[in-house]
PDB file of N, CA, C, O and CB in Angstrom:
ATOM      1  N   MET A   1     196.201 104.350 -65.090  1.00  0.00           N
ATOM      2  CA  MET A   1     197.012 103.861 -64.216  1.00  0.00           C
ATOM      3  C   MET A   1     196.736 102.603 -63.297  1.00  0.00           C
ATOM      4  O   MET A   1     197.063 102.485 -62.115  1.00  0.00           O
ATOM      5  CB  MET A   1     197.243 104.837 -63.543  1.00  0.00           C
ATOM      6  N   THR A   2     196.274 101.973 -63.844  1.00  0.00           N
ATOM      7  CA  THR A   2     196.509 100.529 -63.105  1.00  0.00           C
ATOM      8  C   THR A   2     198.018  99.926 -62.812  1.00  0.00           C
ATOM      9  O   THR A   2     198.237  99.139 -61.891  1.00  0.00           O
ATOM     10  CB  THR A   2     195.814  99.425 -64.032  1.00  0.00           C
ATOM     11  N   CYS A   3     198.948 100.367 -63.651  1.00  0.00           N
ATOM     12  CA  CYS A   3     200.499  99.831 -62.834  1.00  0.00           C
ATOM     13  C   CYS A   3     201.052 100.143 -61.908  1.00  0.00           C
ATOM     14  O   CYS A   3     201.897  99.676 -61.145  1.00  0.00           O
ATOM     15  CB  CYS A   3     201.519  99.931 -63.325  1.00  0.00           C
ATOM     16  N   LYS A   4     200.034 101.722 -62.127  1.00  0.00           N
ATOM     17  CA  LYS A   4     200.782 102.367 -60.569  1.00  0.00           C
ATOM     18  C   LYS A   4     200.694 101.699 -59.385  1.00  0.00           C
ATOM     19  O   LYS A   4     201.492 101.392 -58.500  1.00  0.00           O
ATOM     20  CB  LYS A   4     200.204 103.690 -60.065  1.00  0.00           C
ATOM     21  N   LYS A   5     198.951 101.472 -59.685  1.00  0.00           N
ATOM     22  CA  LYS A   5     198.661 101.240 -58.486  1.00  0.00           C
ATOM     23  C   LYS A   5     199.779  99.679 -57.553  1.00  0.00           C
ATOM     24  O   LYS A   5     199.848  99.502 -56.337  1.00  0.00           O
ATOM     25  CB  LYS A   5     196.928 101.014 -58.726  1.00  0.00           C
ATOM     26  N   SER A   6     200.261  99.087 -58.318  1.00  0.00           N
ATOM     27  CA  SER A   6     201.164  97.889 -57.988  1.00  0.00           C
ATOM     28  C   SER A   6     202.283  98.200 -56.969  1.00  0.00           C
ATOM     29  O   SER A   6     202.757  97.492 -56.080  1.00  0.00           O
ATOM     30  CB  SER A   6     201.844  97.363 -59.297  1.00  0.00           C
ATOM     31  N   PHE A   7     202.639  99.775 -57.448  1.00  0.00           N
ATOM     32  CA  PHE A   7     203.781 100.104 -56.708  1.00  0.00           C
ATOM     33  C   PHE A   7     203.050 101.053 -55.324  1.00  0.00           C
ATOM     34  O   PHE A   7     203.998 101.332 -54.589  1.00  0.00           O
ATOM     35  CB  PHE A   7     204.970 101.015 -57.808  1.00  0.00           C
ATOM     36  N   PHE A   8     201.929 101.546 -54.814  1.00  0.00           N
ATOM     37  CA  PHE A   8     201.604 102.047 -54.174  1.00  0.00           C
ATOM     38  C   PHE A   8     200.721 101.473 -53.052  1.00  0.00           C
ATOM     39  O   PHE A   8     199.762 101.098 -53.727  1.00  0.00           O
ATOM     40  CB  PHE A   8     201.355 102.758 -54.784  1.00  0.00           C
ATOM     41  N   SER A   9     200.383 101.126 -51.640  1.00  0.00           N
ATOM     42  CA  SER A   9     200.007 100.896 -51.033  1.00  0.00           C
ATOM     43  C   SER A   9     198.316 100.661 -50.848  1.00  0.00           C
ATOM     44  O   SER A   9     197.570  99.761 -50.464  1.00  0.00           O
ATOM     45  CB  SER A   9     200.650 101.449 -50.614  1.00  0.00           C
ATOM     46  N   SER A  10     198.186 102.282 -51.453  1.00  0.00           N
ATOM     47  CA  SER A  10     196.550 102.877 -51.663  1.00  0.00           C
ATOM     48  C   SER A  10     196.693 103.574 -52.487  1.00  0.00           C
ATOM     49  O   SER A  10     197.745 103.859 -53.058  1.00  0.00           O
ATOM     50  CB  SER A  10     195.744 103.640 -50.623  1.00  0.00           C
ATOM     51  N   GLU A  11     195.294 104.086 -52.736  1.00  0.00           N
ATOM     52  CA  GLU A  11     195.091 104.854 -53.914  1.00  0.00           C
ATOM     53  C   GLU A  11     195.450 106.728 -53.107  1.00  0.00           C
ATOM     54  O   GLU A  11     195.727 107.779 -53.685  1.00  0.00           O
ATOM     55  CB  GLU A  11     193.135 104.429 -54.638  1.00  0.00           C
ATOM     56  N   GLU A  12     195.259 106.402 -51.507  1.00  0.00           N
ATOM     57  CA  GLU A  12     195.386 108.237 -50.883  1.00  0.00           C
ATOM     58  C   GLU A  12     197.188 107.903 -51.116  1.00  0.00           C
ATOM     59  O   GLU A  12     197.854 108.868 -51.491  1.00  0.00           O
ATOM     60  CB  GLU A  12     194.612 108.787 -48.452  1.00  0.00           C
ATOM     61  N   GLU A  13     197.750 106.870 -50.942  1.00  0.00           N
ATOM     62  CA  GLU A  13     199.146 107.323 -51.002  1.00  0.00           C
ATOM     63  C   GLU A  13     199.532 107.812 -52.589  1.00  0.00           C
ATOM     64  O   GLU A  13     200.606 108.328 -52.896  1.00  0.00           O
ATOM     65  CB  GLU A  13     200.133 106.037 -50.474  1.00  0.00           C
ATOM     66  N   LEU A  14     198.542 107.565 -53.417  1.00  0.00           N
ATOM     67  CA  LEU A  14     199.315 107.332 -54.889  1.00  0.00           C
ATOM     68  C   LEU A  14     198.934 109.347 -55.406  1.00  0.00           C
ATOM     69  O   LEU A  14     199.671 110.087 -56.058  1.00  0.00           O
ATOM     70  CB  LEU A  14     198.161 105.552 -56.301  1.00  0.00           C
ATOM     71  N   GLU A  15     197.692 109.635 -54.856  1.00  0.00           N
ATOM     72  CA  GLU A  15     197.171 110.680 -54.565  1.00  0.00           C
ATOM     73  C   GLU A  15     198.422 111.823 -53.732  1.00  0.00           C
ATOM     74  O   GLU A  15     199.295 112.465 -54.315  1.00  0.00           O
ATOM     75  CB  GLU A  15     195.887 110.190 -53.741  1.00  0.00           C
ATOM     76  N   LYS A  16     198.286 111.810 -53.002  1.00  0.00           N
ATOM     77  CA  LYS A  16     199.180 112.419 -52.144  1.00  0.00           C
ATOM     78  C   LYS A  16     200.416 112.902 -53.148  1.00  0.00           C
ATOM     79  O   LYS A  16     200.667 114.047 -53.525  1.00  0.00           O
ATOM     80  CB  LYS A  16     199.617 111.362 -50.926  1.00  0.00           C
ATOM     81  N   LEU A  17     201.016 111.823 -53.419  1.00  0.00           N
ATOM     82  CA  LEU A  17     202.234 112.088 -54.384  1.00  0.00           C
ATOM     83  C   LEU A  17     201.944 112.696 -56.188  1.00  0.00           C
ATOM     84  O   LEU A  17     202.729 113.103 -57.045  1.00  0.00           O
ATOM     85  CB  LEU A  17     203.020 110.465 -54.432  1.00  0.00           C
ATOM     86  N   GLU A  18     200.790 112.544 -56.180  1.00  0.00           N
ATOM     87  CA  GLU A  18     200.626 113.384 -57.491  1.00  0.00           C
ATOM     88  C   GLU A  18     200.139 115.000 -57.502  1.00  0.00           C
ATOM     89  O   GLU A  18     200.058 115.781 -58.450  1.00  0.00           O
ATOM     90  CB  GLU A  18     199.567 112.616 -58.313  1.00  0.00           C
ATOM     91  N   LYS A  19     199.810 115.211 -55.875  1.00  0.00           N
ATOM     92  CA  LYS A  19     199.260 116.448 -55.183  1.00  0.00           C
ATOM     93  C   LYS A  19     200.793 117.157 -55.376  1.00  0.00           C
ATOM     94  O   LYS A  19     200.920 118.218 -55.986  1.00  0.00           O
ATOM     95  CB  LYS A  19     198.543 116.211 -53.352  1.00  0.00           C
ATOM     96  N   LYS A  20     202.110 116.324 -54.687  1.00  0.00           N
ATOM     97  CA  LYS A  20     203.108 117.087 -54.447  1.00  0.00           C
ATOM     98  C   LYS A  20     203.728 117.642 -55.931  1.00  0.00           C
ATOM     99  O   LYS A  20     204.131 118.786 -56.142  1.00  0.00           O
ATOM    100  CB  LYS A  20     204.077 116.270 -53.556  1.00  0.00           C
ATOM    101  N   SER A  21     203.690 116.415 -56.987  1.00  0.00           N
ATOM    102  CA  SER A  21     204.320 116.978 -58.424  1.00  0.00           C
ATOM    103  C   SER A  21     203.676 118.312 -58.654  1.00  0.00           C
ATOM    104  O   SER A  21     204.279 119.379 -58.772  1.00  0.00           O
ATOM    105  CB  SER A  21     203.984 115.952 -59.816  1.00  0.00           C
ATOM    106  N   ALA A  22     202.149 118.094 -58.713  1.00  0.00           N
ATOM    107  CA  ALA A  22     201.440 119.299 -59.322  1.00  0.00           C
ATOM    108  C   ALA A  22     202.072 120.593 -58.647  1.00  0.00           C
ATOM    109  O   ALA A  22     202.459 121.594 -59.250  1.00  0.00           O
ATOM    110  CB  ALA A  22     199.762 119.228 -59.056  1.00  0.00           C
ATOM    111  N   LYS A  23     202.104 120.323 -56.953  1.00  0.00           N
ATOM    112  CA  LYS A  23     202.482 121.548 -56.917  1.00  0.00           C
ATOM    113  C   LYS A  23     203.769 122.303 -57.302  1.00  0.00           C
ATOM    114  O   LYS A  23     203.882 123.489 -57.615  1.00  0.00           O
ATOM    115  CB  LYS A  23     202.291 121.723 -55.935  1.00  0.00           C
ATOM    116  N   ARG A  24     205.098 120.957 -57.169  1.00  0.00           N
ATOM    117  CA  ARG A  24     206.190 121.343 -57.627  1.00  0.00           C
ATOM    118  C   ARG A  24     206.487 121.935 -59.330  1.00  0.00           C
ATOM    119  O   ARG A  24     207.557 122.403 -59.717  1.00  0.00           O
ATOM    120  CB  ARG A  24     206.874 120.238 -57.276  1.00  0.00           C
ATOM    121  N   THR A  25     205.131 121.748 -60.237  1.00  0.00           N
ATOM    122  CA  THR A  25     204.722 122.177 -61.112  1.00  0.00           C
ATOM    123  C   THR A  25     204.999 123.372 -61.347  1.00  0.00           C
ATOM    124  O   THR A  25     205.839 123.950 -62.037  1.00  0.00           O
ATOM    125  CB  THR A  25     203.788 121.972 -61.127  1.00  0.00           C
ATOM    126  N   GLU A  26     203.677 123.850 -60.269  1.00  0.00           N
ATOM    127  CA  GLU A  26     203.125 124.932 -60.162  1.00  0.00           C
ATOM    128  C   GLU A  26     204.087 125.871 -59.779  1.00  0.00           C
ATOM    129  O   GLU A  26     204.181 126.967 -60.331  1.00  0.00           O
ATOM    130  CB  GLU A  26     202.108 124.856 -59.398  1.00  0.00           C
ATOM    131  N   LYS A  27     205.146 125.327 -58.433  1.00  0.00           N
ATOM    132  CA  LYS A  27     206.092 126.688 -58.369  1.00  0.00           C
ATOM    133  C   LYS A  27     207.115 126.858 -59.128  1.00  0.00           C
ATOM    134  O   LYS A  27     207.859 127.836 -59.064  1.00  0.00           O
ATOM    135  CB  LYS A  27     206.685 126.913 -57.205  1.00  0.00           C
ATOM    136  N   LYS A  28     207.290 125.446 -60.297  1.00  0.00           N
ATOM    137  CA  LYS A  28     208.602 126.173 -61.375  1.00  0.00           C
ATOM    138  C   LYS A  28     208.045 127.293 -61.936  1.00  0.00           C
ATOM    139  O   LYS A  28     208.661 128.358 -61.900  1.00  0.00           O
ATOM    140  CB  LYS A  28     209.183 125.201 -62.778  1.00  0.00           C
ATOM    141  N   LYS A  29     206.555 127.169 -62.646  1.00  0.00           N
ATOM    142  CA  LYS A  29     205.969 128.127 -63.188  1.00  0.00           C
ATOM    143  C   LYS A  29     206.089 129.133 -62.852  1.00  0.00           C
ATOM    144  O   LYS A  29     206.491 129.983 -63.646  1.00  0.00           O
ATOM    145  CB  LYS A  29     205.067 128.051 -63.267  1.00  0.00           C
ATOM    146  N   MET A  30     205.812 129.430 -61.639  1.00  0.00           N
ATOM    147  CA  MET A  30     205.692 130.884 -60.832  1.00  0.00           C
ATOM    148  C   MET A  30     206.680 131.502 -61.145  1.00  0.00           C
ATOM    149  O   MET A  30     206.480 132.701 -61.338  1.00  0.00           O
ATOM    150  CB  MET A  30     205.646 130.932 -59.325  1.00  0.00           C
ATOM    151  N   ARG A  31     207.816 131.103 -61.290  1.00  0.00           N
ATOM    152  CA  ARG A  31     208.802 131.367 -60.879  1.00  0.00           C
ATOM    153  C   ARG A  31     209.934 131.551 -62.433  1.00  0.00           C
ATOM    154  O   ARG A  31     211.035 131.022 -62.586  1.00  0.00           O
ATOM    155  CB  ARG A  31     209.034 130.253 -59.737  1.00  0.00           C
ATOM    156  N   PRO A  32     209.431 132.175 -63.096  1.00  0.00           N
ATOM    157  CA  PRO A  32     210.129 132.044 -64.846  1.00  0.00           C
ATOM    158  C   PRO A  32     211.369 132.742 -64.571  1.00  0.00           C
ATOM    159  O   PRO A  32     211.587 133.701 -63.831  1.00  0.00           O
ATOM    160  CB  PRO A  32     209.165 132.968 -66.367  1.00  0.00           C
ATOM    161  N   GLN A  33     212.189 132.021 -65.368  1.00  0.00           N
ATOM    162  CA  GLN A  33     213.919 132.084 -65.031  1.00  0.00           C
ATOM    163  C   GLN A  33     214.061 133.616 -65.884  1.00  0.00           C
ATOM    164  O   GLN A  33     213.709 133.770 -67.054  1.00  0.00           O
ATOM    165  CB  GLN A  33     215.158 130.403 -65.918  1.00  0.00           C
ATOM    166  N   THR A  34     214.769 134.889 -64.841  1.00  0.00           N
ATOM    167  CA  THR A  34     214.764 136.375 -65.710  1.00  0.00           C
ATOM    168  C   THR A  34     216.277 136.112 -66.659  1.00  0.00           C
ATOM    169  O   THR A  34     217.050 135.163 -66.787  1.00  0.00           O
ATOM    170  CB  THR A  34     214.899 138.130 -64.380  1.00  0.00           C
ATOM    171  N   LYS A  35     216.197 137.478 -67.203  1.00  0.00           N
ATOM    172  CA  LYS A  35     217.376 137.600 -68.509  1.00  0.00           C
ATOM    173  C   LYS A  35     218.600 137.484 -67.702  1.00  0.00           C
ATOM    174  O   LYS A  35     219.650 136.999 -68.126  1.00  0.00           O
ATOM    175  CB  LYS A  35     217.414 139.218 -69.519  1.00  0.00           C
ATOM    176  N   ASP A  36     218.377 138.047 -66.277  1.00  0.00           N
ATOM    177  CA  ASP A  36     219.886 138.654 -65.607  1.00  0.00           C
ATOM    178  C   ASP A  36     220.398 137.296 -65.188  1.00  0.00           C
ATOM    179  O   ASP A  36     221.559 136.965 -65.430  1.00  0.00           O
ATOM    180  CB  ASP A  36     219.788 139.902 -64.078  1.00  0.00           C
ATOM    181  N   SER A  37     219.285 136.262 -64.372  1.00  0.00           N
ATOM    182  CA  SER A  37     219.416 134.697 -64.031  1.00  0.00           C
ATOM    183  C   SER A  37     219.987 133.810 -65.226  1.00  0.00           C
ATOM    184  O   SER A  37     220.871 132.976 -65.030  1.00  0.00           O
ATOM    185  CB  SER A  37     217.916 134.082 -63.645  1.00  0.00           C
ATOM    186  N   PHE A  38     219.606 133.969 -66.073  1.00  0.00           N
ATOM    187  CA  PHE A  38     219.910 133.355 -67.664  1.00  0.00           C
ATOM    188  C   PHE A  38     221.082 133.418 -67.980  1.00  0.00           C
ATOM    189  O   PHE A  38     221.904 132.547 -68.264  1.00  0.00           O
ATOM    190  CB  PHE A  38     219.278 134.004 -68.828  1.00  0.00           C
ATOM    191  N   GLU A  39     221.171 135.328 -67.874  1.00  0.00           N
ATOM    192  CA  GLU A  39     223.233 135.318 -68.338  1.00  0.00           C
ATOM    193  C   GLU A  39     223.533 134.674 -67.242  1.00  0.00           C
ATOM    194  O   GLU A  39     223.607 133.509 -67.633  1.00  0.00           O
ATOM    195  CB  GLU A  39     224.422 137.057 -68.422  1.00  0.00           C
ATOM    196  N   GLU A  40     223.838 134.684 -65.698  1.00  0.00           N
ATOM    197  CA  GLU A  40     224.458 134.526 -64.743  1.00  0.00           C
ATOM    198  C   GLU A  40     224.732 133.089 -64.829  1.00  0.00           C
ATOM    199  O   GLU A  40     225.866 132.678 -64.585  1.00  0.00           O
ATOM    200  CB  GLU A  40     223.854 135.030 -63.660  1.00  0.00           C
ATOM    201  N   THR A  41     224.041 132.509 -65.066  1.00  0.00           N
ATOM    202  CA  THR A  41     223.769 130.961 -65.192  1.00  0.00           C
ATOM    203  C   THR A  41     224.871 130.409 -66.123  1.00  0.00           C
ATOM    204  O   THR A  41     225.778 129.590 -65.979  1.00  0.00           O
ATOM    205  CB  THR A  41     222.220 130.609 -65.842  1.00  0.00           C
ATOM    206  N   LEU A  42     224.287 131.433 -67.460  1.00  0.00           N
ATOM    207  CA  LEU A  42     225.298 130.933 -68.984  1.00  0.00           C
ATOM    208  C   LEU A  42     226.737 131.215 -68.578  1.00  0.00           C
ATOM    209  O   LEU A  42     227.759 130.679 -69.007  1.00  0.00           O
ATOM    210  CB  LEU A  42     224.961 132.013 -70.656  1.00  0.00           C
ATOM    211  N   VAL A  43     226.602 132.180 -67.652  1.00  0.00           N
ATOM    212  CA  VAL A  43     228.459 132.839 -67.309  1.00  0.00           C
ATOM    213  C   VAL A  43     229.054 131.799 -66.389  1.00  0.00           C
ATOM    214  O   VAL A  43     230.141 131.243 -66.548  1.00  0.00           O
ATOM    215  CB  VAL A  43     228.631 134.653 -66.257  1.00  0.00           C
ATOM    216  N   ARG A  44     228.074 131.586 -65.266  1.00  0.00           N
ATOM    217  CA  ARG A  44     228.956 130.620 -64.576  1.00  0.00           C
ATOM    218  C   ARG A  44     229.001 129.011 -64.976  1.00  0.00           C
ATOM    219  O   ARG A  44     229.705 128.292 -64.267  1.00  0.00           O
ATOM    220  CB  ARG A  44     228.561 130.717 -63.166  1.00  0.00           C
ATOM    221  N   LEU A  45     228.278 128.420 -66.082  1.00  0.00           N
ATOM    222  CA  LEU A  45     228.664 127.045 -66.715  1.00  0.00           C
ATOM    223  C   LEU A  45     229.729 127.508 -68.223  1.00  0.00           C
ATOM    224  O   LEU A  45     229.992 126.561 -68.965  1.00  0.00           O
ATOM    225  CB  LEU A  45     226.927 126.067 -67.217  1.00  0.00           C
ATOM    226  N   THR A  46     230.127 128.488 -68.504  1.00  0.00           N
ATOM    227  CA  THR A  46     230.745 128.810 -69.497  1.00  0.00           C
ATOM    228  C   THR A  46     232.757 129.256 -68.582  1.00  0.00           C
ATOM    229  O   THR A  46     233.877 129.350 -69.084  1.00  0.00           O
ATOM    230  CB  THR A  46     229.579 130.246 -70.338  1.00  0.00           C
ATOM    231  N   GLU A  47     232.361 129.364 -67.486  1.00  0.00           N
ATOM    232  CA  GLU A  47     233.547 129.528 -66.442  1.00  0.00           C
ATOM    233  C   GLU A  47     233.573 127.549 -66.064  1.00  0.00           C
ATOM    234  O   GLU A  47     234.700 127.056 -66.092  1.00  0.00           O
ATOM    235  CB  GLU A  47     232.967 130.937 -64.683  1.00  0.00           C
ATOM    236  N   LYS A  48     232.869 126.970 -65.875  1.00  0.00           N
ATOM    237  CA  LYS A  48     232.667 125.769 -65.349  1.00  0.00           C
ATOM    238  C   LYS A  48     234.078 125.162 -66.235  1.00  0.00           C
ATOM    239  O   LYS A  48     235.223 124.853 -65.905  1.00  0.00           O
ATOM    240  CB  LYS A  48     230.983 125.085 -65.631  1.00  0.00           C
ATOM    241  N   GLN A  49     233.277 125.186 -67.572  1.00  0.00           N
ATOM    242  CA  GLN A  49     233.558 124.579 -68.708  1.00  0.00           C
ATOM    243  C   GLN A  49     234.944 124.771 -68.980  1.00  0.00           C
ATOM    244  O   GLN A  49     235.820 123.914 -68.867  1.00  0.00           O
ATOM    245  CB  GLN A  49     232.744 125.003 -69.728  1.00  0.00           C
ATOM    246  N   SER A  50     235.118 126.246 -69.437  1.00  0.00           N
ATOM    247  CA  SER A  50     236.926 126.497 -69.500  1.00  0.00           C
ATOM    248  C   SER A  50     237.784 125.710 -68.327  1.00  0.00           C
ATOM    249  O   SER A  50     238.812 125.073 -68.555  1.00  0.00           O
ATOM    250  CB  SER A  50     237.346 128.333 -69.215  1.00  0.00           C
ATOM    251  N   LEU A  51     237.239 125.853 -67.178  1.00  0.00           N
ATOM    252  CA  LEU A  51     237.747 125.218 -66.302  1.00  0.00           C
ATOM    253  C   LEU A  51     238.233 123.982 -66.414  1.00  0.00           C
ATOM    254  O   LEU A  51     239.433 123.710 -66.362  1.00  0.00           O
ATOM    255  CB  LEU A  51     237.100 125.245 -65.559  1.00  0.00           C
ATOM    256  N   LEU A  52     237.179 123.054 -66.595  1.00  0.00           N
ATOM    257  CA  LEU A  52     237.531 121.357 -67.125  1.00  0.00           C
ATOM    258  C   LEU A  52     238.344 121.517 -68.281  1.00  0.00           C
ATOM    259  O   LEU A  52     239.344 120.811 -68.408  1.00  0.00           O
ATOM    260  CB  LEU A  52     236.099 120.321 -67.638  1.00  0.00           C
ATOM    261  N   THR A  53     238.051 122.315 -69.091  1.00  0.00           N
ATOM    262  CA  THR A  53     238.431 122.075 -70.400  1.00  0.00           C
ATOM    263  C   THR A  53     240.503 122.426 -69.772  1.00  0.00           C
ATOM    264  O   THR A  53     241.402 121.869 -70.401  1.00  0.00           O
ATOM    265  CB  THR A  53     237.347 123.468 -71.851  1.00  0.00           C
ATOM    266  N   GLU A  54     240.674 122.902 -69.151  1.00  0.00           N
ATOM    267  CA  GLU A  54     241.888 123.104 -68.469  1.00  0.00           C
ATOM    268  C   GLU A  54     242.693 121.992 -68.005  1.00  0.00           C
ATOM    269  O   GLU A  54     243.903 121.784 -68.099  1.00  0.00           O
ATOM    270  CB  GLU A  54     241.645 123.829 -67.452  1.00  0.00           C
ATOM    271  N   LYS A  55     241.651 121.251 -67.427  1.00  0.00           N
ATOM    272  CA  LYS A  55     242.006 119.994 -66.398  1.00  0.00           C
ATOM    273  C   LYS A  55     241.948 119.179 -67.612  1.00  0.00           C
ATOM    274  O   LYS A  55     242.857 118.384 -67.372  1.00  0.00           O
ATOM    275  CB  LYS A  55     240.861 119.503 -64.945  1.00  0.00           C
ATOM    276  N   ILE A  56     241.464 118.834 -68.803  1.00  0.00           N
ATOM    277  CA  ILE A  56     241.544 117.828 -69.371  1.00  0.00           C
ATOM    278  C   ILE A  56     242.806 117.749 -70.064  1.00  0.00           C
ATOM    279  O   ILE A  56     243.424 116.718 -70.329  1.00  0.00           O
ATOM    280  CB  ILE A  56     240.528 117.684 -70.055  1.00  0.00           C
ATOM    281  N   GLU A  57     243.258 119.416 -70.439  1.00  0.00           N
ATOM    282  CA  GLU A  57     244.267 119.407 -70.968  1.00  0.00           C
ATOM    283  C   GLU A  57     245.672 119.280 -70.253  1.00  0.00           C
ATOM    284  O   GLU A  57     246.632 118.595 -70.608  1.00  0.00           O
ATOM    285  CB  GLU A  57     244.122 120.324 -71.586  1.00  0.00           C
ATOM    286  N   GLN A  58     245.601 119.770 -69.606  1.00  0.00           N
ATOM    287  CA  GLN A  58     246.766 119.274 -68.077  1.00  0.00           C
ATOM    288  C   GLN A  58     246.668 117.703 -68.256  1.00  0.00           C
ATOM    289  O   GLN A  58     247.543 117.058 -68.835  1.00  0.00           O
ATOM    290  CB  GLN A  58     246.028 119.807 -66.016  1.00  0.00           C
ATOM    291  N   GLN A  59     245.483 117.124 -67.688  1.00  0.00           N
ATOM    292  CA  GLN A  59     245.760 115.565 -68.083  1.00  0.00           C
ATOM    293  C   GLN A  59     246.219 114.776 -69.162  1.00  0.00           C
ATOM    294  O   GLN A  59     246.723 113.654 -69.117  1.00  0.00           O
ATOM    295  CB  GLN A  59     244.870 115.038 -68.014  1.00  0.00           C
ATOM    296  N   LYS A  60     245.892 115.788 -70.529  1.00  0.00           N
ATOM    297  CA  LYS A  60     246.743 115.319 -71.479  1.00  0.00           C
ATOM    298  C   LYS A  60     247.966 115.617 -71.919  1.00  0.00           C
ATOM    299  O   LYS A  60     248.308 115.280 -73.052  1.00  0.00           O
ATOM    300  CB  LYS A  60     246.280 115.350 -72.264  1.00  0.00           C
ATOM    301  N   ILE A  61     248.722 116.232 -71.158  1.00  0.00           N
ATOM    302  CA  ILE A  61     250.231 116.696 -71.156  1.00  0.00           C
ATOM    303  C   ILE A  61     250.545 115.733 -70.078  1.00  0.00           C
ATOM    304  O   ILE A  61     251.270 114.823 -70.480  1.00  0.00           O
ATOM    305  CB  ILE A  61     250.626 118.427 -70.807  1.00  0.00           C
ATOM    306  N   THR A  62     250.282 115.675 -69.079  1.00  0.00           N
ATOM    307  CA  THR A  62     251.230 114.792 -67.969  1.00  0.00           C
ATOM    308  C   THR A  62     251.224 113.624 -68.402  1.00  0.00           C
ATOM    309  O   THR A  62     252.200 112.929 -68.120  1.00  0.00           O
ATOM    310  CB  THR A  62     250.794 114.687 -66.457  1.00  0.00           C
ATOM    311  N   ARG A  63     249.739 112.830 -69.512  1.00  0.00           N
ATOM    312  CA  ARG A  63     250.030 111.569 -69.662  1.00  0.00           C
ATOM    313  C   ARG A  63     250.862 111.373 -70.978  1.00  0.00           C
ATOM    314  O   ARG A  63     251.554 110.360 -71.071  1.00  0.00           O
ATOM    315  CB  ARG A  63     248.796 110.807 -69.614  1.00  0.00           C
ATOM    316  N   ASP A  64     250.827 112.453 -72.184  1.00  0.00           N
ATOM    317  CA  ASP A  64     251.580 112.460 -73.097  1.00  0.00           C
ATOM    318  C   ASP A  64     253.259 112.546 -72.843  1.00  0.00           C
ATOM    319  O   ASP A  64     254.096 111.791 -73.338  1.00  0.00           O
ATOM    320  CB  ASP A  64     251.052 113.423 -73.783  1.00  0.00           C
ATOM    321  N   SER A  65     253.493 113.642 -71.965  1.00  0.00           N
ATOM    322  CA  SER A  65     255.191 113.559 -71.362  1.00  0.00           C
ATOM    323  C   SER A  65     256.038 112.109 -71.060  1.00  0.00           C
ATOM    324  O   SER A  65     255.928 111.179 -70.261  1.00  0.00           O
ATOM    325  CB  SER A  65     255.203 114.298 -69.789  1.00  0.00           C
ATOM    326  N   PRO A  66     256.840 112.434 -72.045  1.00  0.00           N
ATOM    327  CA  PRO A  66     257.863 111.563 -72.229  1.00  0.00           C
ATOM    328  C   PRO A  66     257.808 110.762 -70.802  1.00  0.00           C
ATOM    329  O   PRO A  66     257.675 111.424 -69.773  1.00  0.00           O
ATOM    330  CB  PRO A  66     259.284 112.347 -72.601  1.00  0.00           C
ATOM    331  N   LYS A  67     257.917 109.246 -70.735  1.00  0.00           N
ATOM    332  CA  LYS A  67     258.532 108.779 -69.184  1.00  0.00           C
ATOM    333  C   LYS A  67     259.545 108.432 -69.239  1.00  0.00           C
ATOM    334  O   LYS A  67     260.009 107.956 -70.275  1.00  0.00           O
ATOM    335  CB  LYS A  67     258.004 107.766 -68.425  1.00  0.00           C
ATOM    336  N   LYS A  68     260.502 108.612 -67.675  1.00  0.00           N
ATOM    337  CA  LYS A  68     261.713 108.465 -67.613  1.00  0.00           C
ATOM    338  C   LYS A  68     261.831 106.703 -68.279  1.00  0.00           C
ATOM    339  O   LYS A  68     260.866 105.940 -68.324  1.00  0.00           O
ATOM    340  CB  LYS A  68     262.216 108.859 -65.983  1.00  0.00           C
ATOM    341  N   LYS A  69     262.844 106.454 -68.612  1.00  0.00           N
ATOM    342  CA  LYS A  69     263.080 105.155 -68.878  1.00  0.00           C
ATOM    343  C   LYS A  69     264.180 104.239 -67.647  1.00  0.00           C
ATOM    344  O   LYS A  69     265.402 104.366 -67.567  1.00  0.00           O
ATOM    345  CB  LYS A  69     263.692 105.252 -70.400  1.00  0.00           C
ATOM    346  N   LYS A  70     263.594 103.639 -67.079  1.00  0.00           N
ATOM    347  CA  LYS A  70     264.827 102.758 -65.847  1.00  0.00           C
ATOM    348  C   LYS A  70     265.485 102.171 -66.824  1.00  0.00           C
ATOM    349  O   LYS A  70     265.168 101.620 -67.878  1.00  0.00           O
ATOM    350  CB  LYS A  70     264.248 101.401 -64.535  1.00  0.00           C
ATOM    351  N   CYS A  71     266.668 102.444 -66.149  1.00  0.00           N
ATOM    352  CA  CYS A  71     268.091 102.006 -66.541  1.00  0.00           C
ATOM    353  C   CYS A  71     268.421 100.159 -66.041  1.00  0.00           C
ATOM    354  O   CYS A  71     268.196  99.736 -64.907  1.00  0.00           O
ATOM    355  CB  CYS A  71     269.271 103.246 -65.586  1.00  0.00           C
ATOM    356  N   THR A  72     268.855  99.498 -66.932  1.00  0.00           N
ATOM    357  CA  THR A  72     268.877  97.751 -66.667  1.00  0.00           C
ATOM    358  C   THR A  72     270.367  97.706 -66.691  1.00  0.00           C
ATOM    359  O   THR A  72     271.186  97.910 -67.587  1.00  0.00           O
ATOM    360  CB  THR A  72     268.053  96.552 -68.019  1.00  0.00           C
ATOM    361  N   SER A  73     270.448  97.440 -65.674  1.00  0.00           N
ATOM    362  CA  SER A  73     271.985  97.014 -66.108  1.00  0.00           C
ATOM    363  C   SER A  73     272.445  95.312 -65.973  1.00  0.00           C
ATOM    364  O   SER A  73     273.580  94.952 -66.286  1.00  0.00           O
ATOM    365  CB  SER A  73     273.073  97.929 -65.016  1.00  0.00           C
TER     366      SER A  73
END
């Protein structure tokens, strides 16, 4: 950890950050994702993906549509 010391002003600061990181990791372990919440997330992401796919298709249609040529006289 010699390289980390240069980024922090003191050892105390480094220890505080390490403790915070450990707490966050512990909290994540305490609340494992249930099957229901996993399925909800999957449904939400699938819906989001389909919306984005539709948007992309619309952009392709708009981009590929023939442009009106200006009449030059």
